[in-house]
N, C-alpha and C positions, 0 to 999 in steps of 0.2 A: 087754288093750287091743287094739284093732284096729290092725293094722299100717299101714293107709292113713291113719288118723287121726293116728297118731304121726308119720309122715313129713310130713304136711301141717302139723302144728304146728311141727315142727323147721324146715321150710322157711320158714314165715312168720316165725318168730322170727329166723332168720338174715338174711332180707331187711330186716327192720326194723332190726336191729343194723347192717348194712352201710350203710343209708340214713343213719343218724346219723353214721357215720364219714366218709362221702363228702361231707357237707355243707360248703359254703364259708364258713360262719359269718355269712352275710348274712341269716339268718332273722330271726324276730321278736324275738329277744333283744336286750337293750341291752348293748353292750360297756362294760366298766368303765373302759377307759383312754381314752375319747373326751373331748376337751376341750370345754367349753361356750363358745360364742361370746358375747361381751359387746358390746352396741351402745355405741359411743362417741358421745356427743352431738356434733353439728356445731355449732361456735360460731356465734352470730349475728353477722353482719358489723356493724361500727360505722361509721356515716356519718362521712366526713371531708370537711369543706368545702374546696374547692379554688379556686373562682373565681366571679365573677358578671358579668353583662352587663345593660345597661339601654338601652332604645330607646324614644323617643317615636314612635308610629306615625302619629298625626294630631291636629290641634287644630281645633276648629270651635265655632261658637256653639252654645249649648245651655242646659241647666238645671243645677241643682246635683246632679249624678250622682256617686255614690261607689259603685263596684262592682268586684269582682275575682273571677276564677276561678283555681283552682290545679289543675294537672295534673302528673303524673309522667311523665317521658320517660326511661326506664331508671332511672338514679340521680339525674337532674337534676330540679329543681323549676322549672316554668314558671308564672309569674303573669302573666295578662293582665287588664288592668283599665282603668277610667276614673276619673279624679279631676277635680274641677272647679277652675277658677281664677277669681278675681274680676274679671279684665279680660283684654283681648287681649294684654297684655305678659307673661302667665304661661306657664310651661312646667312640666313635671314632671321630677323628678330622683330618683335612688335615694339617699335620705338615709342609709340604713344597712342592713347585712345582719348579723344576729347569730345565731350558732348556739351553743346551750348546753343541755345535758341533754336531747338529742334533740328540741329545739324550735327551729325556724327562724323568725326574725322578719324580714320584709321591710318596711322603712319607705319609703314614697314620699311626697315633699313637693312642693308647688308653690313655684316661685321665679320671680323676674323673669328673662326671657330676656336673654341677654348682648347680643343684637343689637336689643333693643327701643329704640325712640327715645323722645322725650318725649311723643308723642301716642299713646294707646292706646285701643282701643275700650273702651267702658264696660260692655259686655255680658259676662255669664258665659260662659266657654268650657269645653268638655269636652275633656280631654286623654287620648287613648288611649295606653297604653303596654304594653310587654312586658319583664318582668324574668326572667332565667334565672339560676338559682343551681346551680352544679355541685358534685356530691359524688362521692367515690370509694367504692366497695364497697357502699353502700346509701343509700337516701333517708331523711330524717329522719321521725320518727313524727308530729310535729305541725308545721303551718305556720300562722303568724299574719301577716296583712297589715294594715298600718296606713296611713292617709292623714293628712297634715298640710298644711293650707292656710294655715298661719300662725296658727291659733287653737288649736293643740294636736292631738296625734295621736288619731285615733279608729280603733278596730278595725273593719275591713271584713270580714275573713274569719278564722275560727279553725277549722281542719279537720285531720283525720287522713287524709292521702291514701292 
């Protein structure tokens, strides 16, 4: 055998062997003692009803308008709407707020104003209102708004905000 070939082969084999010994272990292999990370699902917050507020914004002559819009402000539900009353002695009130099984029902009714005298205008009035329903942690999945003018409740809005 040629002496130069033999020395080249021995030198190359020695370098390859040393390279394997000097490796820090971060090569392409998979360590057998590495723990596998498991994702823990984040629990979905449950809405908790805390408070409600109701305000009549204005009353004016008009037509038989029943409308409402629902918006979410953080975890609070804001309902702005118009309900009609049969005469000028009527106003709106928050009849009830019910929260059950992720559904919020806001019931608005017309009633006789406490300060109404004996004489009332005979024209239909439109009563604008704002209802705010406060929740902790999350907003409800469904919101239903009903209006009752003394002749039974009617659903005005049924939405998932």
